[in-house]
N, C-alpha and C positions, 0 to 999 in steps of 0.2 A: 479622507480625514486630514485636516491641516496639520502641519508638522508640530506646531505648538500644542495642539490638543493631544496628539499622539504622545508627545513627551510627557505632558501632564498626566495622562492616563497611566503611563508606565510607572511613575514614581509616587503619585498621590493616591491615598487609600480610597477604595470605593465605599467605605463606611459613610462618607459624606455625600449627600446628594448635590447635584450641580444644576442650577437653573440655566446657566449659560457656560460657554467655554470662551468667552471674550478674553482677549489678551489686552490688559489694561496697562497703559504707560504712565498715566498720571491722573490726578483729580483736580478739578477747579470748581470750588463752591458746590453746587448741586450736580455738576456734570462729571462724567468719567470720559477720558479720552483714550481710545484704543491705539495700539501700536501702528495701525494703518490710518490714523487720523480721524476716525469716526467719533462724534460726540454723542454720548448716551446719557440720558437723564437717570441719575441714581435714585431709584425709588426705594432702595433698601436702607439707605442712610447708614451703611456699614453695619447692618443688623442693629440699628438703633443706637449706635455709639458715636456717630459723627454728626451730631445735631446742629453744629454751626457750619457744616459743609467741609469740603476737602481743602486743605492748605489755607485755612483762615490765617491772615497775617498775625493776629494777636496770639493764636495758638502756636504758630511756627516760632514766633519770637520767644514765647515762654519755654518751649522745648529746647531751643538753641541756648538760651540763657542758663537753663538748668544743666544741660549737658556740658557746658563750659565750666560749670562750678563743680558738679558732682554727678557722675553717671548713675551710680547705685550703691547703696549700702543696706544690708539687711537690717530690719527694724530690731532684730534680736541682738545685733552687734553694737549699734549706735543710733542716735537720733539726729535729725537735722530740722532746721527751722520750718521749711515749707510743709513737711508732713505734719508737724505739731500744729501749725497755723490752720491747715485744712481740717484737721480733726476738731479743733476748737470751733471753727465756723460751722461744721456739720452738726456739732452738738447743740448749737443754738436753734436748729430747726427740727430736731427730732422730738418725738413725744417725751413727756416727762419721765425720768427714770432711765432713759436710753442716753447716757451721757459719756460713753466711751466708744471708740471707733476701731474696728478691725479692718485693716486694709488687706485686700486679697488681689490676686492677679487675674481672676476670672470669675464669671458668674457661678461656675461649679464650685469653686472654693468658697464663695459666699454661702452657697446652699449647704455645703458640708459644715461650715461654721454655725449656720442656723440650726442644723440638726443637733449638733453638740450642745448649743446654748439652750435650745428648747427642752432637751432631755435633762440637762443639769438643773434648769430653773424649775421645771414642773415635776420632775421625778417620774414622768410618764414616757412610754416607749413608742406608742402609736403615732403615726404622722398622717394627717389628712391631705390628700392630693386630688387634683382634678384630672379626669380622664382626658387624654389628648395633650397634656402638658409636657413641656420639655424643661428639664432642670439641669442638665449637664451630662458629661460622659465619665466622670469619676465614679467610683463604685457606689458610694452612698447616694449621690445625685441620680445616677442611672437607675437605682432601685426605686426612686420616686417618679421616674420618667415613664410616661405611658403613650407618648406620641408614636412610638413604634413598638410592636409586640415583643421584639427580642430584648428590649432593654431590661424589664424586670426579670426575664427568664435567664439572662446571661450574667448575673452577678452572684458571687458566692456569699457576699454579705447580706444577711436577711434582716431587713427593717420591716417591722410590723406596720402595715399601712392600711388605711381605710380609704377605699376608692369612692370618690364622690362624682356622680354623673354631672356633666356640665349643665347648668341652668335648672337643676332640680333641687328641691329642698331636702328631700330625704336622702340619707346616705345608703349607698348600695355597695355590695361587694362585687368585685370583678370576678367573672366566671373563671373557674379553675382551668388552667391551661394543661393540655395533655403533655406528659413527659415524653420527649422525643429521644431516640437513641443518640449517643454522642456523635455519630457520623452524620446524622441528618438534622441535628439541632441547629437552628439558624443563629449561631453565636460567633463572636469574634475568636473565641478560644474554646476548643473542645474540652478543656479542663474546667470550664465554668459549670457550676451546678444550677439547675433550674430553681428559682425561688418559688416555693409552694406555700409559704406561710402567709395566709390572708386573714388571720384572726385579728381582732382589735380588742 
């Protein structure tokens, strides 16, 4: 086992799957360059977040310009021009009635916000999700995640969900999962309780 992979395995959690153990030094457009000089075509696009490629000159310049002016300030503490301008621009392309913007630092935080917004707006508790979907690793988002069996079983927050089979019109309920003993339950923490509420 290469030294880099051994070091990574020692300190990085196994909860994340790994497609490769490539050691990346830098990115150039659509390409990744490993520490031993190999060029590898990046087919993941940073899990769909680097749509203009790695180290795009305009993106790099914008990051440098912003960092030189202001690195970070919580939106709850103060406001600054670029965040307000971006929110204004986004509001021009969203459906009518969606005229305010909540900035989060991850997809999971966006999902958590959507859960709160939908419940507050509709007054309903149930959430419809697709089997096989991944929504994040925070507690609420993990409760809606079905890409791995342990996600809904390993969250103590119980969100009433209606499971919808992919590509089917009728809504179906997920088969009940047997409750495992704390020592054998495939959870990140043995303190987590299995989520058994499947009513809608």
